[in-house]
Residue, then its C-alpha position, 0 to 999 in steps of 0.5 A: m667815844t663821842k656822845k653820838e657814838l655812845e647814844k647809838y651804842i645804847l640804842q642798839s643795846l636797847n633795840m636788841a634786848l627790848g624788842s620782844i618785851m615791847q612787842g617789836e617797838t624799837s627806835y627803828t620804828n620811831s617808838f623811842t630814842c635816847e639822849v646822853t647828858e653828863e648827869g645820865l641817860i634820858f630814855l624818850p618814848r614817843l606816845p601813844a605807844g604799844y608798851i606800858i611805861d611803868d616801873n617794870l620797864y624802867q628796871k628792865i632798861f636799867l638792867i640792860v644799860n647798866a650792863s652795857l656801860y660797865p665799867r665806863f659808867t655806873l647807873l645809880k639804882q632808883s626804887s621806882a621809875y624816874f620821870i622828868p619833863i621835857k621842854s617840847k611843844d609836842i605832846h608826844t615827847e613831853r616826858a622821859l625816863f631818866f637814869p642818873w649815872k656816875l663816871g666809872i665804877s667804884e674802886r677800892l682805896v688802898i692805904p699803905d699806912l693807916g696811921k699816917f693816912s688818918a692824921t692827914h684826913k681830919g674831918k674827912i673820911p675817905l671810903m673809896k676813890n672819889l668818895e669821902i664823907d664829911y663828918n660834920k654832915v654825918t648824923s649816925i652810921a650803920i654797918a650791917g653784914n653777915s658773919g665774916s663779911g668784913k664788918s669788924y675790919a670796916l669798923t676798925y677803919f672808922l675807929t682809926m679815922l674818928k680817933q683824930i676828930s672825935d671823942l669815942i665811947i666804945v661798947d663791945p658786947k663780945f669783947d672782941t676786935p674793938s676792945r683790942w683796938a681800944k687797948v692799943n689806942n688807950i681808949d676805955v671800952i665798956h664790955p662784959q665783966k666776969n660774974r656780972s649778968k647781961s642785964d647788969f652790963v646793959s644797965e652800965v651802957n644805959e648809964n653812959l648813954s644817959q650821961i651823953l644825953n645830959l651832954i646833949y642838953q648842956r650843949q643845946e643850952e650853950l648853942y642857945n646862948d651862942s649859935k656859933k659855938i663849935f663842939k668836938h665830935q662825940t661818937i658812941v660806937i656799939d658793936e654787935v647791937l643785936a648781941l647787946t639787946e637779945g635776952i635782957n630784961k624788957n625794962i632795961k631794953d626799953s630804956f636802952f631803946s629810949l636813950l638811943s632814940q633821943i640821942a639819934l634825934l637830938g645829937r646832930a646839932t650838938k655833934v653827937h653821933l652813933l656808929l652802930v654795927s650789927q648783923r641786921f637792923d630790924h625792930n628788935t635790934i634798934p628802934v625804927s626812929v634811930r634807923e631813920q635818922m642814920n644818913v650813912l648806911i653800909q651793907v657788906g657781905n651777901i647782897n639780896k632783897k632779904t639782907t637789904q630789907f632793913l637798911f634799904p627797904d625800897l631797894d631791889p638790888e638786882g642789876i647793881v654790879i657788886p664786885s666779889g670779895k671781902g668788904t664789898g657791898l652797898i653804901q648810901i650817903i644822905d647829905n647834900e654832897q653825895p648822890y642820894q642813890v645806893l652805890p656799890l661799895l668796896c671798903p678800904t684795904y689798909y696797912y700799918e707799918r707792921g703789916v695788914l691789920v686783920 
């Protein structure tokens, strides 16, 4: 399909769907037109107009065009109307609405042998076809989702990939999947012990976090003396953070929150990261300051306004085409390489030589 044919197809879709909303104003009445670029779609209204150009109109156009172009293009959802200036000497056409897109749709990565795969991708963590993250640019990672959504499966993938490039400290309050993975890979795990209280367990976690904070201070001093100093990544992995923080002594919980906040704020330059997994990330689970420092945000499972309100507070997920199935959801990577917008996610399916890891 040529550029002109694509523009004609989009205009036809908009005319048929927007006619009643915009009081009969269409491209046939010269009320608007559209242009296609490599980066996305430009919706060019001609003003004055008999319709209001606002967030509501922007989202309506998004719903129409995203469905019309699936699966050739995926529009990248914006939290509000995206205006751009147009180089025109005519005041009637000096502004437009922009709809960024990416070619194609999200496609799941299928890995025949995760062990061999992880050994050949040091420093990079592929998440889907044509989407990978550079761990050097990651501050912290959050994985959220309801029970049975595939969080543990996704976490195991991250652990296997990170083992090649990072020292790991694993906290497993439920003594579950991360502990079994760590046993196979000869990595220590902090987990509840028999005949010990929950507050005692979290105190042990705090002690380890305090040691990491001291490591950050030490590395900061080394960087001060040698700005080119390179450190090995250090990642603190905490599974089911909500289960860890519920029902413990307030002073211990406050200490835990304080240590997390300091590590999140100070760890980036010293290659110290957090990887947190929880059913939700409200203010009772982690401090807001920690959530704001995370630049890889993953929500799997049921996607709606309620489930996305903590990781993506400004996002209305309506209109985003998310395939059904386990390990699907949304992802946002905030760096200077990936699109800033939220994308549909299909977590990798991976195998070991002995079969699927479940």
